[in-house]
RODO-2510 file (C-alpha; in nm, 4 decimals, decimal comma):
residues 79
     n   res          X          Y          Z
     1     m    -3,5584     0,3927    -0,8241
     2     r    -3,3071     0,2286    -0,5903
     3     d    -3,3416    -0,1039    -0,7687
     4     r    -3,3318     0,0619    -1,1097
     5     l    -3,0068     0,2411    -1,0238
     6     r    -2,8540    -0,0724    -0,8749
     7     s    -2,9483    -0,2708    -1,1868
     8     k    -2,7309    -0,0239    -1,3829
     9     g    -2,4353    -0,0861    -1,1477
    10     v    -2,4748     0,2364    -0,9477
    11     p    -2,4058     0,1956    -0,5737
    12     v    -2,6975     0,3366    -0,3717
    13     f    -2,7082     0,4276    -0,0015
    14     g    -3,0508     0,3950     0,1579
    15     p    -3,3365     0,4275     0,1706
    16     l    -3,3199     0,6342     0,4871
    17     d    -3,6408     0,7219     0,6697
    18     h    -3,6356     1,0898     0,7716
    19     g    -3,9856     1,0803     0,9235
    20     t    -4,1591     1,2949     0,6617
    21     m    -3,9747     1,1486     0,3632
    22     k    -3,7556     0,8593     0,2546
    23     s    -3,4374     0,9220     0,0578
    24     i    -3,1726     0,7347    -0,1360
    25     y    -2,8268     0,8727    -0,2130
    26     f    -2,5860     0,7966    -0,4967
    27     t    -2,3101     0,9519    -0,7045
    28     g    -2,4017     1,0869    -1,0466
    29     p    -2,1986     1,0641    -1,3673
    30     d    -2,0108     1,3876    -1,2869
    31     h    -1,9252     1,2599    -0,9370
    32     l    -2,1873     1,4812    -0,7726
    33     s    -2,3744     1,3482    -0,4702
    34     l    -2,7412     1,3101    -0,5626
    35     e    -3,0555     1,2400    -0,3630
    36     i    -3,3954     1,1076    -0,4632
    37     s    -3,6649     1,1461    -0,2011
    38     t    -4,0321     1,0669    -0,1691
    39     w    -4,2821     1,1946     0,0827
    40     v    -4,4231     0,9492     0,3350
    41     y    -4,7537     1,1395     0,3537
    42     p    -4,9582     1,2881     0,0685
    43     v    -4,8414     1,6353    -0,0325
    44     n    -5,0917     1,9081    -0,1146
    45     p    -4,9479     2,0699    -0,4303
    46     e    -5,1378     2,3922    -0,3583
    47     a    -4,9352     2,4396    -0,0388
    48     w    -4,6114     2,4547    -0,2438
    49     i    -4,7205     2,7025    -0,5092
    50     d    -4,6540     3,0712    -0,4501
    51     p    -4,8956     3,2803    -0,6604
    52     q    -4,6430     3,5659    -0,6741
    53     v    -4,3814     3,3357    -0,8283
    54     v    -4,6358     3,2029    -1,0802
    55     k    -4,7168     3,5612    -1,1804
    56     a    -4,3527     3,6767    -1,1887
    57     l    -4,2530     3,3826    -1,4117
    58     n    -4,5619     3,4245    -1,6303
    59     i    -4,6589     3,0581    -1,5857
    60     s    -4,9782     2,9805    -1,7752
    61     d    -5,2701     2,7939    -1,6204
    62     e    -5,1969     2,4992    -1,8539
    63     e    -4,8297     2,4838    -1,7537
    64     l    -4,9204     2,5128    -1,3853
    65     a    -5,1655     2,2232    -1,4210
    66     r    -4,8822     2,0071    -1,5638
    67     f    -4,6599     2,0948    -1,2679
    68     k    -4,9353     1,9985    -1,0243
    69     a    -5,0139     1,6673    -1,1949
    70     p    -4,7168     1,5481    -1,4036
    71     a    -4,7534     1,2547    -1,6395
    72     p    -4,7020     0,9218    -1,4637
    73     y    -4,3698     0,7443    -1,4979
    74     e    -4,4037     0,4653    -1,7539
    75     g    -4,1042     0,2510    -1,6633
    76     e    -3,7867     0,1769    -1,8563
    77     k    -3,9516     0,2452    -2,1915
    78     g    -4,1310     0,5635    -2,0730
    79     s    -4,0529     0,9141    -2,1783
***
């Protein structure tokens, strides 16, 4: 993502290694500071899902499955 942003002329700070994740920082089109981070170690998606929130938001099993395993990024021509 850093290289992709830089190829579009966006100045990027980082990546910075925070121990559990690595992050890059840049300014978005509305002059907001933005961060993209990635975990250094595998993340268990089940550990981040609160069943009470799923129930309260009426998230279906199909929708929850998409959140847990999103479609892979397909590059510049991806969706």
